C-alpha positions in Angstrom: 19.3 72.9 147.0 22.1 71.9 149.2 25.4 72.5 148.2 27.0 69.3 149.8 27.0 65.7 147.9 27.5 62.4 149.7 30.3 60.2 147.6 28.7 56.6 146.7 30.1 55.0 149.8 27.9 58.1 152.0 30.8 59.1 153.7 32.9 62.1 152.8 31.0 65.2 151.9 31.8 67.3 148.8 31.2 70.9 148.7 29.6 71.7 144.9 29.6 75.1 143.7 27.2 76.2 141.0 28.7 77.8 138.1 26.1 79.5 135.8 26.9 79.2 132.0 24.5 82.2 130.5 25.3 81.3 126.8 23.5 77.7 127.4 20.8 77.6 125.0 17.1 77.2 126.1 15.0 74.4 124.7 11.0 75.3 124.8 8.4 72.6 124.7 4.5 72.9 125.5 4.1 69.2 126.3 5.7 66.3 128.2 5.2 63.3 125.7 6.7 60.3 127.8 7.9 59.7 131.2 10.1 56.7 131.5 12.4 55.0 134.0 14.4 51.7 132.6 15.4 50.8 136.3 18.5 52.9 135.9 17.7 56.2 134.3 14.8 58.3 134.4 13.9 59.6 130.9 11.3 62.6 129.8 10.7 63.5 126.9 9.4 67.2 125.9 7.4 68.0 122.8 6.2 71.0 120.9 3.3 71.4 119.1 2.8 73.1 116.0 -0.1 74.4 114.2 -0.5 73.7 110.5 -0.6 77.7 109.1 -3.0 76.3 106.1 -5.3 74.1 108.3 -5.3 75.6 112.0 -7.4 72.8 113.2 -4.7 70.5 112.8 -1.8 70.1 114.9 1.4 68.1 115.0 3.5 67.6 118.1 7.5 67.3 117.6 10.2 66.3 120.1 11.9 69.1 121.2 14.3 67.1 123.7 15.0 64.0 125.9 16.2 64.7 129.6 17.9 61.5 131.0 18.5 61.9 134.7 19.7 59.2 137.1 17.1 58.4 140.1 19.0 60.3 142.2 18.6 63.3 140.2 14.7 62.4 139.6 14.4 62.0 143.1 15.9 65.8 143.4 13.4 67.0 140.6 10.7 65.6 142.2 11.4 67.3 145.4 12.0 71.1 143.6 8.7 71.0 141.9 6.9 69.5 144.9 8.3 72.8 146.5 7.3 75.1 143.2 3.6 73.7 143.2 3.6 74.8 147.2 4.9 78.5 146.1 2.7 78.7 143.7 -0.4 77.7 145.7 0.9 80.1 148.2 0.8 83.1 145.8 -2.8 82.3 144.4 -1.4 81.2 141.2 -2.7 77.2 141.5 -5.4 76.3 143.8 -4.9 73.2 146.0 -6.7 70.1 145.3 -9.2 68.9 147.7 -8.2 65.5 149.3 -9.5 62.5 147.1 -12.6 60.4 148.9 -11.0 57.4 150.3 -12.7 54.0 148.8 -15.5 52.1 150.6 -16.2 55.0 153.0 -19.8 55.9 153.2 -22.0 58.4 154.8 
């Protein structure tokens, strides 16, 4: 990730240093329930599935956390995920999707 950011006017560059917080708690999620963009913020609701121990065929999904991002942070998240997917394909963890057939094209 680039360690420089432009201000709102896009003129001056500011050096941003990442500082880790090892004590920051983590939230587990096994699903993304909703993704919503209202024009100002991108909201991603993460969920966690809990199986009923009395009836293993039944499960419920509970909200685990909601991530709210600015549009810029949402775009950065998409770029980072695209890079991660590319690395996972290179490592053989994922298989690339074949290109989708174009509509109206016949052989």
